[in-house]
TIKEDO-921867 format. One record per residue: residue in three letters; x, y, z of N, C-alpha, C, CB in turn. Coordinates in steps of 0.001 Angstrom, whole numbers, padded with zeros to 6 digits. Each point is the difference from the previous one (the first is absolute). Glycine has a CB too. Layout:
BEGIN
Ala|X|Y|Z|X|Y|Z|X|Y|Z|X|Y|Z
...
end
This chain:
BEGIN
Unk|000845|-001175|000000|-000845|001175|000000|000894|001243|000000|-001857|-001248|001224
Unk|001535|002198|-002085|000780|001235|-000040|-000505|000968|001053|000441|-000323|-002448
Unk|000326|001342|002726|-000354|000941|001054|-000514|001327|-000510|001687|-001090|001377
Unk|-002500|001072|-002440|-000469|001271|-000568|-001322|000478|000594|001171|-000615|-002088
Unk|-001873|-000253|002820|-001287|000390|000606|000141|000109|001515|-001253|-001132|-001877
Unk|000891|002300|002410|000140|000262|001437|-000834|-000963|000838|000432|002400|-000525
Unk|-001592|-002784|000011|-000916|-000873|000743|000613|-001376|000294|-001910|001203|-001077
Unk|002875|-001639|000267|000633|-001310|000176|001090|000003|001068|-000505|-000467|-002379
Unk|000900|001644|002849|001151|000113|000908|-000471|000414|001393|001508|000610|-001939
Unk|-001078|-001373|002935|-000352|000276|001391|001270|-000087|000849|-002362|-000913|-000332
Unk|002348|001599|001457|001124|-000098|000943|000128|-001451|000446|-000330|002402|000791
Unk|001568|-002891|-000707|000260|-001363|000422|000215|-000976|-001143|-001332|000503|001978
Unk|001080|-000078|-003227|000210|-000877|-001159|001482|-000103|-000339|-002269|000620|-000882
Unk|002671|-001778|000393|001357|-000205|-000514|000007|000399|-001473|000465|-001893|001662
Unk|000384|002850|-002019|000053|000512|-001368|001444|000125|-000471|-002153|001235|000376
Unk|002300|-001102|-001691|001295|000334|-000600|-000131|001386|-000588|000567|-002435|-000506
Unk|000363|003330|000868|-000033|001376|-000490|001282|000308|-000758|-001474|000689|001924
Unk|001403|000356|-002738|001213|000515|-000632|000287|001354|000655|-000448|-001224|-002240
Unk|001641|001353|002794|000422|001249|000642|000338|001030|-001075|000887|-001267|002014
Unk|-000925|002542|-001673|000323|001075|-000933|001390|-000211|-000616|-001457|001575|001330
Unk|002433|-001939|-000496|001373|-000180|-000493|000134|-001214|-000914|000827|001075|002085
Unk|-001786|-002014|-002013|000065|-001223|-000798|-000920|000014|-001220|000579|-001191|002081
Unk|-001182|002337|-002385|-000932|000060|-001128|000681|-000309|-001327|-001330|001677|001260
Unk|002571|-001294|-001419|000735|-000273|-001240|000213|-001495|-000204|001138|002215|000218
Unk|-000790|-002919|000859|000313|-001424|-000108|-001228|-000886|000191|002284|000514|000826
Unk|-003299|-000005|-000134|-001194|-000794|000275|000166|-000979|001144|-000563|000234|-002366
Unk|001636|-000079|003166|000258|-000883|001138|-001141|000124|001019|002511|000219|-000355
Unk|-003022|-001360|000795|-001122|-000005|000936|000477|-000190|001436|-001473|-000908|-001805
Unk|000750|001538|002725|000254|-000130|001430|-001273|-000542|000633|001701|001917|000014
Unk|-001581|-002967|000802|-001170|-000622|000604|-000158|000475|001431|000263|-002005|-001482
Unk|-001512|002165|001905|-000261|000406|001368|-001480|000059|000305|002107|001273|-000033
Unk|-002416|-000872|001254|-001374|000084|000493|-000454|001465|-000047|000342|-002042|001504
Unk|-001539|002274|-002042|-000548|001355|-000118|-000323|000558|001382|-000944|-000553|-002273
Unk|001436|001769|002528|-000335|000714|001232|-001019|001097|-000304|002293|-000493|000958
Unk|-002010|001328|-001982|-000877|001113|-000366|-000188|000030|-001505|000761|001315|002004
Unk|-001951|-000881|-002442|-000276|000237|-001417|000122|001505|-000223|-001556|-002048|-000203
Unk|002424|002443|-000725|000290|001420|-000196|-000736|000619|-001194|002215|-000433|001014
Unk|-002676|-000384|-001961|-000734|000514|-001158|-001458|000178|000381|001595|-001129|-001604
Unk|-002162|002304|001276|-001397|000270|000326|-000967|-000433|-001094|000787|001895|001364
Unk|-000335|-001930|-002618|-000910|-000337|-001098|-000334|-001491|000017|000954|001883|-001374
Unk|-002084|-002241|000764|-000486|-001380|-000008|000882|-000910|-000836|-002303|000859|000317
Unk|002854|-000339|-001425|000900|-000783|-000852|001183|000867|-000404|-001927|-001405|-000856
Unk|003054|000747|000608|001186|000691|-000502|000702|-000940|-000959|000254|001384|002125
Unk|000019|-000932|-003358|000558|-000902|-001009|001380|-000570|000337|-001298|001287|-001632
Unk|002069|-000615|002458|001343|-000466|000347|000029|-000755|001325|000925|001927|-001261
Unk|-002073|-002054|001907|-000084|-000698|001280|-000297|000956|001140|001585|-001703|-000861
Unk|-002271|001204|001860|-000350|000788|001175|001250|000169|000864|-002406|-000844|-000056
Unk|002653|002069|000488|001181|000277|000830|-000314|-000363|001453|000745|001868|-001569
Unk|000175|-002635|002180|-000181|-000444|001379|001291|000180|000793|-001741|-001649|-000752
Unk|001593|001621|002072|001150|-000036|000920|-000026|-001369|000664|-000028|002549|000418
Unk|001161|-003217|-000422|000105|-001310|000640|000347|000159|001475|000711|-001028|-002183
Unk|-000814|-000057|002929|000283|000051|001446|001446|000376|000288|-001760|-001721|000359
Unk|002677|001466|-001313|001407|000377|000205|000294|001443|-000410|000609|-002381|-000371
Unk|-001639|003110|-000104|000162|001403|-000366|000226|000239|-001477|000900|000337|002229
Unk|-000713|-001389|-003015|000193|000154|-001448|-001287|000503|-000648|001725|-001846|000004
Unk|-001566|002740|-000998|-001146|000544|-000727|000178|-000315|-001479|-000324|001857|001711
Unk|-000740|-002375|-002308|000059|-000315|-001427|-001377|-000346|-000525|002345|-000809|000263
Unk|-002380|000467|-001555|-001255|-000346|-000663|-000158|-001515|-000083|000099|002138|-001324
Unk|-001303|-002608|001649|-000292|-001436|000014|000003|-000541|-001421|-001363|000259|002102
Unk|002138|-001308|-002320|000048|-000687|-001289|-000654|-001370|000069|002092|001232|-000540
Unk|-002097|-001846|001735|-000571|-001329|000144|-000511|-000183|001425|001552|-000904|-001777
Unk|-002754|000321|001874|-000570|-000330|001305|000162|-001506|000192|-001681|001946|-000086
Unk|002320|-002340|001177|000210|-001412|000289|-001168|-000520|000837|002521|000297|-000101
Unk|-003174|-001361|-000380|-001175|-000527|000749|000392|-000622|001324|-001137|-000418|-002161
end
């Protein structure tokens, strides 16, 4: 599942995000969602979130 719809993302979910510094390479970082930072219902590049470790990036994959 991709992370382009805000409704699919909740605090506590395990997700893979791409950090701002890794956008060129597409390297993914895995973690647990702490906060949802995007206000719009959908975003074509992924919903921006903050993970429990403080990393901020856009969701590329939601792990079930």
